[in-house]
PDB file of N, CA, C, O and CB in Angstrom:
ATOM      1  N   MET A   1       0.806  -1.066  -0.042  1.00  0.00           N
ATOM      2  CA  MET A   1      -0.068  -0.014  -0.010  1.00  0.00           C
ATOM      3  C   MET A   1       0.880   1.203  -0.007  1.00  0.00           C
ATOM      4  O   MET A   1       0.580   2.178  -0.697  1.00  0.00           O
ATOM      5  CB  MET A   1      -1.057  -0.093   1.208  1.00  0.00           C
ATOM      6  N   LEU A   2       1.924   1.200   0.675  1.00  0.00           N
ATOM      7  CA  LEU A   2       2.895   2.241   0.654  1.00  0.00           C
ATOM      8  C   LEU A   2       3.478   2.651  -0.651  1.00  0.00           C
ATOM      9  O   LEU A   2       3.702   3.811  -0.997  1.00  0.00           O
ATOM     10  CB  LEU A   2       3.919   1.879   1.470  1.00  0.00           C
ATOM     11  N   ALA A   3       3.714   1.479  -1.393  1.00  0.00           N
ATOM     12  CA  ALA A   3       4.218   1.690  -2.790  1.00  0.00           C
ATOM     13  C   ALA A   3       3.314   2.322  -3.679  1.00  0.00           C
ATOM     14  O   ALA A   3       3.707   3.142  -4.508  1.00  0.00           O
ATOM     15  CB  ALA A   3       4.589   0.471  -3.398  1.00  0.00           C
ATOM     16  N   SER A   4       1.982   1.950  -3.544  1.00  0.00           N
ATOM     17  CA  SER A   4       1.008   2.562  -4.403  1.00  0.00           C
ATOM     18  C   SER A   4       0.808   4.039  -4.146  1.00  0.00           C
ATOM     19  O   SER A   4       0.350   4.734  -5.053  1.00  0.00           O
ATOM     20  CB  SER A   4      -0.268   1.865  -4.263  1.00  0.00           C
ATOM     21  N   ILE A   5       1.116   4.563  -2.986  1.00  0.00           N
ATOM     22  CA  ILE A   5       0.978   5.914  -2.706  1.00  0.00           C
ATOM     23  C   ILE A   5       2.133   6.684  -3.068  1.00  0.00           C
ATOM     24  O   ILE A   5       2.010   7.735  -3.697  1.00  0.00           O
ATOM     25  CB  ILE A   5       0.685   6.106  -1.381  1.00  0.00           C
ATOM     26  N   LEU A   6       3.348   6.189  -2.679  1.00  0.00           N
ATOM     27  CA  LEU A   6       4.645   6.950  -2.866  1.00  0.00           C
ATOM     28  C   LEU A   6       5.217   6.762  -4.258  1.00  0.00           C
ATOM     29  O   LEU A   6       5.908   7.628  -4.795  1.00  0.00           O
ATOM     30  CB  LEU A   6       5.710   6.495  -1.823  1.00  0.00           C
ATOM     31  N   ARG A   7       4.912   5.617  -4.820  1.00  0.00           N
ATOM     32  CA  ARG A   7       5.506   5.248  -6.207  1.00  0.00           C
ATOM     33  C   ARG A   7       6.967   5.454  -6.263  1.00  0.00           C
ATOM     34  O   ARG A   7       7.455   6.063  -7.216  1.00  0.00           O
ATOM     35  CB  ARG A   7       4.875   6.089  -7.351  1.00  0.00           C
ATOM     36  N   SER A   8       7.755   4.954  -5.235  1.00  0.00           N
ATOM     37  CA  SER A   8       9.359   5.102  -5.393  1.00  0.00           C
ATOM     38  C   SER A   8       9.809   3.602  -5.114  1.00  0.00           C
ATOM     39  O   SER A   8       9.103   2.698  -4.668  1.00  0.00           O
ATOM     40  CB  SER A   8      10.140   6.298  -4.193  1.00  0.00           C
ATOM     41  N   ASP A   9      11.031   3.553  -5.447  1.00  0.00           N
ATOM     42  CA  ASP A   9      11.745   2.188  -5.336  1.00  0.00           C
ATOM     43  C   ASP A   9      11.835   1.832  -3.870  1.00  0.00           C
ATOM     44  O   ASP A   9      11.565   0.695  -3.481  1.00  0.00           O
ATOM     45  CB  ASP A   9      13.244   2.210  -5.988  1.00  0.00           C
ATOM     46  N   LYS A  10      12.242   2.876  -2.993  1.00  0.00           N
ATOM     47  CA  LYS A  10      12.252   2.673  -1.606  1.00  0.00           C
ATOM     48  C   LYS A  10      11.008   2.282  -0.970  1.00  0.00           C
ATOM     49  O   LYS A  10      11.026   1.493  -0.025  1.00  0.00           O
ATOM     50  CB  LYS A  10      12.689   3.778  -1.012  1.00  0.00           C
ATOM     51  N   ALA A  11       9.854   2.809  -1.449  1.00  0.00           N
ATOM     52  CA  ALA A  11       8.599   2.433  -0.975  1.00  0.00           C
ATOM     53  C   ALA A  11       8.221   1.049  -1.212  1.00  0.00           C
ATOM     54  O   ALA A  11       7.627   0.366  -0.378  1.00  0.00           O
ATOM     55  CB  ALA A  11       7.655   3.245  -1.506  1.00  0.00           C
ATOM     56  N   ILE A  12       8.625   0.594  -2.518  1.00  0.00           N
ATOM     57  CA  ILE A  12       8.374  -0.759  -2.971  1.00  0.00           C
ATOM     58  C   ILE A  12       9.113  -1.741  -2.211  1.00  0.00           C
ATOM     59  O   ILE A  12       8.566  -2.791  -1.876  1.00  0.00           O
ATOM     60  CB  ILE A  12       8.689  -0.913  -4.365  1.00  0.00           C
ATOM     61  N   ASP A  13      10.453  -1.455  -1.878  1.00  0.00           N
ATOM     62  CA  ASP A  13      11.254  -2.377  -1.200  1.00  0.00           C
ATOM     63  C   ASP A  13      10.767  -2.569   0.421  1.00  0.00           C
ATOM     64  O   ASP A  13      10.810  -3.649   1.011  1.00  0.00           O
ATOM     65  CB  ASP A  13      12.768  -1.849  -1.340  1.00  0.00           C
ATOM     66  N   ILE A  14      10.331  -1.386   0.968  1.00  0.00           N
ATOM     67  CA  ILE A  14       9.808  -1.423   2.330  1.00  0.00           C
ATOM     68  C   ILE A  14       8.526  -2.258   2.251  1.00  0.00           C
ATOM     69  O   ILE A  14       8.364  -3.103   3.131  1.00  0.00           O
ATOM     70  CB  ILE A  14       9.540   0.050   2.920  1.00  0.00           C
ATOM     71  N   ASN A  15       7.605  -2.118   1.304  1.00  0.00           N
ATOM     72  CA  ASN A  15       6.358  -2.739   1.245  1.00  0.00           C
ATOM     73  C   ASN A  15       6.720  -4.199   1.055  1.00  0.00           C
ATOM     74  O   ASN A  15       6.000  -4.963   1.698  1.00  0.00           O
ATOM     75  CB  ASN A  15       5.437  -2.152   0.122  1.00  0.00           C
ATOM     76  N   ILE A  16       7.606  -4.725   0.369  1.00  0.00           N
ATOM     77  CA  ILE A  16       8.005  -6.142   0.210  1.00  0.00           C
ATOM     78  C   ILE A  16       8.514  -6.644   1.567  1.00  0.00           C
ATOM     79  O   ILE A  16       8.155  -7.742   1.993  1.00  0.00           O
ATOM     80  CB  ILE A  16       9.124  -6.313  -0.919  1.00  0.00           C
ATOM     81  N   GLN A  17       9.296  -5.896   2.207  1.00  0.00           N
ATOM     82  CA  GLN A  17       9.780  -6.327   3.603  1.00  0.00           C
ATOM     83  C   GLN A  17       8.687  -6.413   4.609  1.00  0.00           C
ATOM     84  O   GLN A  17       8.736  -7.270   5.492  1.00  0.00           O
ATOM     85  CB  GLN A  17      10.829  -5.353   4.152  1.00  0.00           C
ATOM     86  N   ILE A  18       7.730  -5.592   4.520  1.00  0.00           N
ATOM     87  CA  ILE A  18       6.524  -5.680   5.510  1.00  0.00           C
ATOM     88  C   ILE A  18       5.687  -7.041   5.198  1.00  0.00           C
ATOM     89  O   ILE A  18       5.258  -7.765   6.096  1.00  0.00           O
ATOM     90  CB  ILE A  18       5.492  -4.293   5.327  1.00  0.00           C
ATOM     91  N   VAL A  19       5.529  -7.267   3.966  1.00  0.00           N
ATOM     92  CA  VAL A  19       4.834  -8.477   3.501  1.00  0.00           C
ATOM     93  C   VAL A  19       5.643  -9.827   3.976  1.00  0.00           C
ATOM     94  O   VAL A  19       5.095 -10.779   4.532  1.00  0.00           O
ATOM     95  CB  VAL A  19       4.703  -8.409   1.865  1.00  0.00           C
ATOM     96  N   ARG A  20       6.961  -9.747   3.678  1.00  0.00           N
ATOM     97  CA  ARG A  20       7.821 -10.807   4.192  1.00  0.00           C
ATOM     98  C   ARG A  20       7.684 -11.051   5.766  1.00  0.00           C
ATOM     99  O   ARG A  20       7.613 -12.180   6.252  1.00  0.00           O
ATOM    100  CB  ARG A  20       9.282 -10.448   3.840  1.00  0.00           C
ATOM    101  N   ALA A  21       7.656  -9.969   6.444  1.00  0.00           N
ATOM    102  CA  ALA A  21       7.651 -10.010   7.908  1.00  0.00           C
ATOM    103  C   ALA A  21       6.312 -10.637   8.394  1.00  0.00           C
ATOM    104  O   ALA A  21       6.310 -11.429   9.336  1.00  0.00           O
ATOM    105  CB  ALA A  21       7.848  -8.553   8.506  1.00  0.00           C
ATOM    106  N   PHE A  22       5.181 -10.277   7.746  1.00  0.00           N
ATOM    107  CA  PHE A  22       3.918 -10.887   8.008  1.00  0.00           C
ATOM    108  C   PHE A  22       3.881 -12.366   7.697  1.00  0.00           C
ATOM    109  O   PHE A  22       3.347 -13.172   8.459  1.00  0.00           O
ATOM    110  CB  PHE A  22       2.884 -10.199   7.250  1.00  0.00           C
ATOM    111  N   ILE A  23       4.500 -12.726   6.478  1.00  0.00           N
ATOM    112  CA  ILE A  23       4.612 -14.190   6.273  1.00  0.00           C
ATOM    113  C   ILE A  23       5.337 -14.911   7.279  1.00  0.00           C
ATOM    114  O   ILE A  23       4.882 -15.975   7.698  1.00  0.00           O
ATOM    115  CB  ILE A  23       5.227 -14.480   5.040  1.00  0.00           C
ATOM    116  N   ALA A  24       6.500 -14.408   7.744  1.00  0.00           N
ATOM    117  CA  ALA A  24       7.328 -15.057   8.620  1.00  0.00           C
ATOM    118  C   ALA A  24       6.643 -15.178   9.994  1.00  0.00           C
ATOM    119  O   ALA A  24       6.865 -16.141  10.728  1.00  0.00           O
ATOM    120  CB  ALA A  24       8.627 -14.348   8.693  1.00  0.00           C
ATOM    121  N   LEU A  25       5.795 -14.164  10.327  1.00  0.00           N
ATOM    122  CA  LEU A  25       4.952 -14.219  11.650  1.00  0.00           C
ATOM    123  C   LEU A  25       3.898 -15.237  11.624  1.00  0.00           C
ATOM    124  O   LEU A  25       3.567 -15.868  12.628  1.00  0.00           O
ATOM    125  CB  LEU A  25       4.258 -12.875  11.948  1.00  0.00           C
ATOM    126  N   ARG A  26       3.331 -15.403  10.367  1.00  0.00           N
ATOM    127  CA  ARG A  26       2.215 -16.347  10.174  1.00  0.00           C
ATOM    128  C   ARG A  26       2.808 -17.780  10.215  1.00  0.00           C
ATOM    129  O   ARG A  26       2.143 -18.647  10.781  1.00  0.00           O
ATOM    130  CB  ARG A  26       1.445 -16.068   8.783  1.00  0.00           C
ATOM    131  N   GLN A  27       3.996 -18.099   9.665  1.00  0.00           N
ATOM    132  CA  GLN A  27       4.565 -19.343   9.699  1.00  0.00           C
ATOM    133  C   GLN A  27       5.152 -19.762  11.187  1.00  0.00           C
ATOM    134  O   GLN A  27       5.226 -20.926  11.581  1.00  0.00           O
ATOM    135  CB  GLN A  27       5.641 -19.341   8.627  1.00  0.00           C
ATOM    136  N   TYR A  28       5.507 -18.739  11.849  1.00  0.00           N
ATOM    137  CA  TYR A  28       5.862 -18.827  13.278  1.00  0.00           C
ATOM    138  C   TYR A  28       4.702 -19.254  14.204  1.00  0.00           C
ATOM    139  O   TYR A  28       4.840 -20.081  15.106  1.00  0.00           O
ATOM    140  CB  TYR A  28       6.383 -17.489  13.738  1.00  0.00           C
ATOM    141  N   ALA A  29       3.557 -18.628  13.909  1.00  0.00           N
ATOM    142  CA  ALA A  29       2.381 -18.795  14.738  1.00  0.00           C
ATOM    143  C   ALA A  29       1.827 -20.209  14.301  1.00  0.00           C
ATOM    144  O   ALA A  29       1.315 -20.959  15.132  1.00  0.00           O
ATOM    145  CB  ALA A  29       1.286 -17.558  14.530  1.00  0.00           C
ATOM    146  N   PHE A  30       1.938 -20.517  13.076  1.00  0.00           N
ATOM    147  CA  PHE A  30       1.483 -21.864  12.736  1.00  0.00           C
ATOM    148  C   PHE A  30       2.331 -23.035  13.328  1.00  0.00           C
ATOM    149  O   PHE A  30       1.792 -24.098  13.638  1.00  0.00           O
ATOM    150  CB  PHE A  30       1.464 -21.985  11.247  1.00  0.00           C
ATOM    151  N   GLY A  31       3.648 -22.820  13.475  1.00  0.00           N
ATOM    152  CA  GLY A  31       4.546 -23.763  14.001  1.00  0.00           C
ATOM    153  C   GLY A  31       4.345 -23.859  15.525  1.00  0.00           C
ATOM    154  O   GLY A  31       4.560 -24.913  16.124  1.00  0.00           O
ATOM    155  N   TYR A  32       3.939 -22.769  16.123  1.00  0.00           N
ATOM    156  CA  TYR A  32       3.759 -22.750  17.556  1.00  0.00           C
ATOM    157  C   TYR A  32       2.418 -23.402  17.953  1.00  0.00           C
ATOM    158  O   TYR A  32       2.288 -23.981  19.032  1.00  0.00           O
ATOM    159  CB  TYR A  32       3.832 -21.307  18.073  1.00  0.00           C
ATOM    160  N   ALA A  33       1.430 -23.290  17.051  1.00  0.00           N
ATOM    161  CA  ALA A  33       0.134 -24.016  17.288  1.00  0.00           C
ATOM    162  C   ALA A  33       0.299 -25.453  17.203  1.00  0.00           C
ATOM    163  O   ALA A  33      -0.213 -26.199  18.037  1.00  0.00           O
ATOM    164  CB  ALA A  33      -0.926 -23.610  16.312  1.00  0.00           C
ATOM    165  N   GLU A  34       1.033 -25.896  16.175  1.00  0.00           N
ATOM    166  CA  GLU A  34       1.365 -27.353  15.954  1.00  0.00           C
ATOM    167  C   GLU A  34       2.059 -27.983  17.105  1.00  0.00           C
ATOM    168  O   GLU A  34       1.727 -29.084  17.543  1.00  0.00           O
ATOM    169  CB  GLU A  34       2.237 -27.528  14.739  1.00  0.00           C
ATOM    170  N   LEU A  35       3.092 -27.220  17.618  1.00  0.00           N
ATOM    171  CA  LEU A  35       3.854 -27.630  18.780  1.00  0.00           C
ATOM    172  C   LEU A  35       2.962 -27.741  20.031  1.00  0.00           C
ATOM    173  O   LEU A  35       3.082 -28.664  20.836  1.00  0.00           O
ATOM    174  CB  LEU A  35       4.992 -26.642  19.026  1.00  0.00           C
ATOM    175  N   ASN A  36       2.121 -26.817  20.140  1.00  0.00           N
ATOM    176  CA  ASN A  36       1.124 -26.720  21.298  1.00  0.00           C
ATOM    177  C   ASN A  36       0.159 -28.016  21.238  1.00  0.00           C
ATOM    178  O   ASN A  36      -0.151 -28.665  22.237  1.00  0.00           O
ATOM    179  CB  ASN A  36       0.208 -25.278  21.182  1.00  0.00           C
ATOM    180  N   GLN A  37      -0.237 -28.275  20.030  1.00  0.00           N
ATOM    181  CA  GLN A  37      -1.120 -29.424  19.828  1.00  0.00           C
ATOM    182  C   GLN A  37      -0.436 -30.704  20.224  1.00  0.00           C
ATOM    183  O   GLN A  37      -1.040 -31.513  20.928  1.00  0.00           O
ATOM    184  CB  GLN A  37      -1.576 -29.509  18.383  1.00  0.00           C
ATOM    185  N   LYS A  38       0.793 -30.933  19.812  1.00  0.00           N
ATOM    186  CA  LYS A  38       1.582 -32.100  20.080  1.00  0.00           C
ATOM    187  C   LYS A  38       1.784 -32.136  21.583  1.00  0.00           C
ATOM    188  O   LYS A  38       1.667 -33.216  22.162  1.00  0.00           O
ATOM    189  CB  LYS A  38       2.937 -32.083  19.300  1.00  0.00           C
ATOM    190  N   LEU A  39       2.082 -31.015  22.264  1.00  0.00           N
ATOM    191  CA  LEU A  39       2.281 -31.017  23.671  1.00  0.00           C
ATOM    192  C   LEU A  39       1.110 -31.472  24.519  1.00  0.00           C
ATOM    193  O   LEU A  39       1.205 -32.192  25.513  1.00  0.00           O
ATOM    194  CB  LEU A  39       2.656 -29.714  24.065  1.00  0.00           C
ATOM    195  N   GLU A  40      -0.046 -30.951  23.995  1.00  0.00           N
ATOM    196  CA  GLU A  40      -1.255 -31.295  24.691  1.00  0.00           C
ATOM    197  C   GLU A  40      -1.647 -32.806  24.576  1.00  0.00           C
ATOM    198  O   GLU A  40      -2.086 -33.479  25.508  1.00  0.00           O
ATOM    199  CB  GLU A  40      -2.366 -30.434  24.164  1.00  0.00           C
ATOM    200  N   SER A  41      -1.418 -33.257  23.253  1.00  0.00           N
ATOM    201  CA  SER A  41      -1.651 -34.794  23.180  1.00  0.00           C
ATOM    202  C   SER A  41      -0.667 -35.602  24.007  1.00  0.00           C
ATOM    203  O   SER A  41      -1.025 -36.631  24.580  1.00  0.00           O
ATOM    204  CB  SER A  41      -1.541 -35.302  21.701  1.00  0.00           C
ATOM    205  N   PHE A  42       0.499 -35.162  24.066  1.00  0.00           N
ATOM    206  CA  PHE A  42       1.667 -35.937  24.936  1.00  0.00           C
ATOM    207  C   PHE A  42       1.180 -35.910  26.461  1.00  0.00           C
ATOM    208  O   PHE A  42       1.217 -36.920  27.164  1.00  0.00           O
ATOM    209  CB  PHE A  42       3.295 -35.108  24.809  1.00  0.00           C
ATOM    210  N   MET A  43       0.700 -34.614  26.928  1.00  0.00           N
ATOM    211  CA  MET A  43       0.345 -34.465  28.320  1.00  0.00           C
ATOM    212  C   MET A  43      -0.949 -35.423  28.609  1.00  0.00           C
ATOM    213  O   MET A  43      -1.029 -36.081  29.646  1.00  0.00           O
ATOM    214  CB  MET A  43       0.040 -32.873  28.643  1.00  0.00           C
ATOM    215  N   ILE A  44      -1.907 -35.438  27.640  1.00  0.00           N
ATOM    216  CA  ILE A  44      -3.067 -36.388  27.939  1.00  0.00           C
ATOM    217  C   ILE A  44      -2.644 -37.780  28.050  1.00  0.00           C
ATOM    218  O   ILE A  44      -3.064 -38.500  28.955  1.00  0.00           O
ATOM    219  CB  ILE A  44      -4.136 -36.323  26.875  1.00  0.00           C
ATOM    220  N   GLU A  45      -1.766 -38.210  27.092  1.00  0.00           N
ATOM    221  CA  GLU A  45      -1.377 -39.548  27.017  1.00  0.00           C
ATOM    222  C   GLU A  45      -0.516 -39.913  28.299  1.00  0.00           C
ATOM    223  O   GLU A  45      -0.623 -41.016  28.836  1.00  0.00           O
ATOM    224  CB  GLU A  45      -0.607 -39.781  25.694  1.00  0.00           C
ATOM    225  N   THR A  46       0.295 -38.982  28.732  1.00  0.00           N
ATOM    226  CA  THR A  46       1.154 -39.231  29.922  1.00  0.00           C
ATOM    227  C   THR A  46       0.274 -39.327  31.127  1.00  0.00           C
ATOM    228  O   THR A  46       0.474 -40.212  31.959  1.00  0.00           O
ATOM    229  CB  THR A  46       2.226 -38.106  30.123  1.00  0.00           C
ATOM    230  N   ASN A  47      -0.676 -38.469  31.255  1.00  0.00           N
ATOM    231  CA  ASN A  47      -1.703 -38.429  32.475  1.00  0.00           C
ATOM    232  C   ASN A  47      -2.542 -39.632  32.495  1.00  0.00           C
ATOM    233  O   ASN A  47      -2.966 -40.071  33.565  1.00  0.00           O
ATOM    234  CB  ASN A  47      -2.688 -37.171  32.417  1.00  0.00           C
ATOM    235  N   MET A  48      -2.818 -40.215  31.320  1.00  0.00           N
ATOM    236  CA  MET A  48      -3.450 -41.584  31.379  1.00  0.00           C
ATOM    237  C   MET A  48      -2.664 -42.602  31.848  1.00  0.00           C
ATOM    238  O   MET A  48      -3.124 -43.469  32.590  1.00  0.00           O
ATOM    239  CB  MET A  48      -3.895 -42.012  30.156  1.00  0.00           C
ATOM    240  N   GLN A  49      -1.400 -42.579  31.449  1.00  0.00           N
ATOM    241  CA  GLN A  49      -0.471 -43.731  31.858  1.00  0.00           C
ATOM    242  C   GLN A  49      -0.218 -43.602  33.478  1.00  0.00           C
ATOM    243  O   GLN A  49      -0.163 -44.612  34.180  1.00  0.00           O
ATOM    244  CB  GLN A  49       1.039 -43.638  30.973  1.00  0.00           C
ATOM    245  N   PHE A  50      -0.071 -42.299  34.006  1.00  0.00           N
ATOM    246  CA  PHE A  50       0.151 -42.172  35.382  1.00  0.00           C
ATOM    247  C   PHE A  50      -1.099 -42.507  36.232  1.00  0.00           C
ATOM    248  O   PHE A  50      -1.007 -42.873  37.403  1.00  0.00           O
ATOM    249  CB  PHE A  50       0.621 -40.807  35.655  1.00  0.00           C
ATOM    250  N   ASN A  51      -2.314 -42.355  35.552  1.00  0.00           N
ATOM    251  CA  ASN A  51      -3.625 -42.594  36.263  1.00  0.00           C
ATOM    252  C   ASN A  51      -3.747 -44.264  36.347  1.00  0.00           C
ATOM    253  O   ASN A  51      -4.237 -44.832  37.323  1.00  0.00           O
ATOM    254  CB  ASN A  51      -4.983 -41.841  35.362  1.00  0.00           C
ATOM    255  N   ASP A  52      -3.279 -44.885  35.293  1.00  0.00           N
ATOM    256  CA  ASP A  52      -3.309 -46.384  35.336  1.00  0.00           C
ATOM    257  C   ASP A  52      -2.321 -46.872  36.383  1.00  0.00           C
ATOM    258  O   ASP A  52      -2.665 -47.802  37.112  1.00  0.00           O
ATOM    259  CB  ASP A  52      -2.959 -47.015  33.922  1.00  0.00           C
ATOM    260  N   ILE A  53      -1.032 -46.279  36.525  1.00  0.00           N
ATOM    261  CA  ILE A  53      -0.101 -46.738  37.513  1.00  0.00           C
ATOM    262  C   ILE A  53      -0.619 -46.454  38.947  1.00  0.00           C
ATOM    263  O   ILE A  53      -0.441 -47.258  39.861  1.00  0.00           O
ATOM    264  CB  ILE A  53       1.255 -46.076  37.283  1.00  0.00           C
ATOM    265  N   TYR A  54      -1.255 -45.298  39.099  1.00  0.00           N
ATOM    266  CA  TYR A  54      -1.773 -44.897  40.377  1.00  0.00           C
ATOM    267  C   TYR A  54      -2.885 -45.951  40.820  1.00  0.00           C
ATOM    268  O   TYR A  54      -2.943 -46.376  41.974  1.00  0.00           O
ATOM    269  CB  TYR A  54      -2.355 -43.406  40.286  1.00  0.00           C
ATOM    270  N   GLN A  55      -3.741 -46.327  39.832  1.00  0.00           N
ATOM    271  CA  GLN A  55      -4.846 -47.261  40.142  1.00  0.00           C
ATOM    272  C   GLN A  55      -4.269 -48.517  40.463  1.00  0.00           C
ATOM    273  O   GLN A  55      -4.725 -49.156  41.411  1.00  0.00           O
ATOM    274  CB  GLN A  55      -5.837 -47.423  39.022  1.00  0.00           C
ATOM    275  N   ALA A  56      -3.337 -48.941  39.801  1.00  0.00           N
ATOM    276  CA  ALA A  56      -2.740 -50.378  40.172  1.00  0.00           C
ATOM    277  C   ALA A  56      -1.969 -50.317  41.435  1.00  0.00           C
ATOM    278  O   ALA A  56      -1.952 -51.349  42.107  1.00  0.00           O
ATOM    279  CB  ALA A  56      -1.746 -50.955  39.033  1.00  0.00           C
ATOM    280  N   LEU A  57      -1.294 -49.223  41.895  1.00  0.00           N
ATOM    281  CA  LEU A  57      -0.699 -49.136  43.206  1.00  0.00           C
ATOM    282  C   LEU A  57      -1.673 -49.043  44.237  1.00  0.00           C
ATOM    283  O   LEU A  57      -1.477 -49.583  45.325  1.00  0.00           O
ATOM    284  CB  LEU A  57       0.184 -48.036  43.312  1.00  0.00           C
ATOM    285  N   THR A  58      -2.767 -48.363  43.967  1.00  0.00           N
ATOM    286  CA  THR A  58      -3.891 -48.241  44.970  1.00  0.00           C
ATOM    287  C   THR A  58      -4.482 -49.634  45.175  1.00  0.00           C
ATOM    288  O   THR A  58      -4.822 -49.982  46.306  1.00  0.00           O
ATOM    289  CB  THR A  58      -5.039 -47.207  44.473  1.00  0.00           C
ATOM    290  N   GLU A  59      -4.609 -50.409  44.169  1.00  0.00           N
ATOM    291  CA  GLU A  59      -5.167 -51.826  44.334  1.00  0.00           C
ATOM    292  C   GLU A  59      -4.288 -52.648  45.053  1.00  0.00           C
ATOM    293  O   GLU A  59      -4.718 -53.390  45.936  1.00  0.00           O
ATOM    294  CB  GLU A  59      -5.445 -52.505  43.046  1.00  0.00           C
ATOM    295  N   MET A  60      -3.027 -52.585  44.745  1.00  0.00           N
ATOM    296  CA  MET A  60      -2.047 -53.404  45.509  1.00  0.00           C
ATOM    297  C   MET A  60      -2.001 -53.009  46.898  1.00  0.00           C
ATOM    298  O   MET A  60      -1.859 -53.920  47.714  1.00  0.00           O
ATOM    299  CB  MET A  60      -0.676 -53.311  44.945  1.00  0.00           C
ATOM    300  N   ALA A  61      -2.100 -51.751  47.347  1.00  0.00           N
ATOM    301  CA  ALA A  61      -1.900 -51.343  48.609  1.00  0.00           C
ATOM    302  C   ALA A  61      -3.148 -51.820  49.383  1.00  0.00           C
ATOM    303  O   ALA A  61      -3.087 -52.232  50.542  1.00  0.00           O
ATOM    304  CB  ALA A  61      -1.646 -49.845  48.665  1.00  0.00           C
ATOM    305  N   SER A  62      -4.268 -51.736  48.670  1.00  0.00           N
ATOM    306  CA  SER A  62      -5.502 -52.184  49.499  1.00  0.00           C
ATOM    307  C   SER A  62      -5.796 -53.645  49.753  1.00  0.00           C
ATOM    308  O   SER A  62      -6.672 -54.001  50.541  1.00  0.00           O
ATOM    309  CB  SER A  62      -6.683 -51.690  48.859  1.00  0.00           C
ATOM    310  N   GLN A  63      -5.049 -54.466  49.075  1.00  0.00           N
ATOM    311  CA  GLN A  63      -5.094 -55.959  49.311  1.00  0.00           C
ATOM    312  C   GLN A  63      -4.163 -56.232  50.334  1.00  0.00           C
ATOM    313  O   GLN A  63      -3.011 -55.799  50.371  1.00  0.00           O
ATOM    314  CB  GLN A  63      -4.770 -56.814  48.074  1.00  0.00           C
ATOM    315  N   GLU A  64      -4.796 -57.093  51.305  1.00  0.00           N
ATOM    316  CA  GLU A  64      -4.002 -57.569  52.529  1.00  0.00           C
ATOM    317  C   GLU A  64      -3.500 -58.858  52.136  1.00  0.00           C
ATOM    318  O   GLU A  64      -4.110 -59.682  51.454  1.00  0.00           O
ATOM    319  CB  GLU A  64      -4.851 -57.683  53.894  1.00  0.00           C
ATOM    320  N   LYS A  65      -2.255 -58.979  52.650  1.00  0.00           N
ATOM    321  CA  LYS A  65      -1.494 -60.302  52.305  1.00  0.00           C
ATOM    322  C   LYS A  65      -1.740 -61.336  53.500  1.00  0.00           C
ATOM    323  O   LYS A  65      -1.433 -61.048  54.657  1.00  0.00           O
ATOM    324  CB  LYS A  65       0.201 -60.014  52.110  1.00  0.00           C
ATOM    325  N   PRO A  66      -2.275 -62.475  53.167  1.00  0.00           N
ATOM    326  CA  PRO A  66      -2.323 -63.424  54.320  1.00  0.00           C
ATOM    327  C   PRO A  66      -0.964 -64.043  54.474  1.00  0.00           C
ATOM    328  O   PRO A  66      -0.277 -64.399  53.517  1.00  0.00           O
ATOM    329  CB  PRO A  66      -3.415 -64.544  54.123  1.00  0.00           C
ATOM    330  N   GLY A  67      -0.607 -64.155  55.774  1.00  0.00           N
ATOM    331  CA  GLY A  67       0.712 -64.622  56.112  1.00  0.00           C
ATOM    332  C   GLY A  67       0.964 -64.433  57.649  1.00  0.00           C
ATOM    333  O   GLY A  67       0.114 -63.911  58.371  1.00  0.00           O
ATOM    334  N   LYS A  68       2.164 -64.878  58.109  1.00  0.00           N
ATOM    335  CA  LYS A  68       2.362 -64.839  59.421  1.00  0.00           C
ATOM    336  C   LYS A  68       2.655 -63.330  59.874  1.00  0.00           C
ATOM    337  O   LYS A  68       3.045 -62.509  59.044  1.00  0.00           O
ATOM    338  CB  LYS A  68       3.459 -65.803  59.753  1.00  0.00           C
ATOM    339  N   GLN A  69       2.468 -63.014  61.134  1.00  0.00           N
ATOM    340  CA  GLN A  69       2.747 -61.707  61.681  1.00  0.00           C
ATOM    341  C   GLN A  69       4.241 -61.639  61.946  1.00  0.00           C
ATOM    342  O   GLN A  69       4.864 -62.579  62.441  1.00  0.00           O
ATOM    343  CB  GLN A  69       1.918 -61.433  62.975  1.00  0.00           C
ATOM    344  N   ARG A  70       4.767 -60.516  61.603  1.00  0.00           N
ATOM    345  CA  ARG A  70       6.200 -60.231  61.831  1.00  0.00           C
ATOM    346  C   ARG A  70       6.442 -59.439  63.086  1.00  0.00           C
ATOM    347  O   ARG A  70       5.588 -58.650  63.489  1.00  0.00           O
ATOM    348  CB  ARG A  70       6.781 -59.482  60.661  1.00  0.00           C
ATOM    349  N   LYS A  71       7.546 -59.620  63.697  1.00  0.00           N
ATOM    350  CA  LYS A  71       7.808 -58.839  64.906  1.00  0.00           C
ATOM    351  C   LYS A  71       8.089 -57.512  64.376  1.00  0.00           C
ATOM    352  O   LYS A  71       8.563 -57.375  63.248  1.00  0.00           O
ATOM    353  CB  LYS A  71       8.982 -59.391  65.804  1.00  0.00           C
ATOM    354  N   PRO A  72       7.797 -56.454  65.193  1.00  0.00           N
ATOM    355  CA  PRO A  72       8.069 -55.037  64.772  1.00  0.00           C
ATOM    356  C   PRO A  72       9.571 -54.794  64.927  1.00  0.00           C
ATOM    357  O   PRO A  72      10.239 -55.344  65.802  1.00  0.00           O
ATOM    358  CB  PRO A  72       7.225 -53.969  65.650  1.00  0.00           C
ATOM    359  N   ILE A  73      10.061 -53.940  64.026  1.00  0.00           N
ATOM    360  CA  ILE A  73      11.363 -53.701  63.984  1.00  0.00           C
ATOM    361  C   ILE A  73      11.639 -52.323  64.812  1.00  0.00           C
ATOM    362  O   ILE A  73      10.899 -51.351  64.660  1.00  0.00           O
ATOM    363  CB  ILE A  73      11.805 -53.675  62.505  1.00  0.00           C
ATOM    364  N   GLY A  74      12.637 -52.308  65.607  1.00  0.00           N
ATOM    365  CA  GLY A  74      12.822 -51.143  66.321  1.00  0.00           C
ATOM    366  C   GLY A  74      12.535 -51.351  67.898  1.00  0.00           C
ATOM    367  O   GLY A  74      12.449 -52.474  68.396  1.00  0.00           O
ATOM    368  N   PHE A  75      12.404 -50.220  68.588  1.00  0.00           N
ATOM    369  CA  PHE A  75      12.285 -50.252  70.066  1.00  0.00           C
ATOM    370  C   PHE A  75      10.821 -50.408  70.306  1.00  0.00           C
ATOM    371  O   PHE A  75      10.387 -50.469  71.456  1.00  0.00           O
ATOM    372  CB  PHE A  75      12.879 -48.941  70.792  1.00  0.00           C
TER     373      PHE A  75
END
């Protein structure tokens, strides 16, 4: 738009640089969105795995083991 008003070589060069800056900004934003999506899916997957482990540990802790009584250790 600047080049259409001023009609000089310098205005054309600046206009090209502005367009390139916006293109680079758009590509950066797209890469950030893709990275954010991958991170979200990784966090969901990891949380599900930790939830499974926590449930298994809770089950194991709630089960009583039949066996002989041991003497307490210590005083």
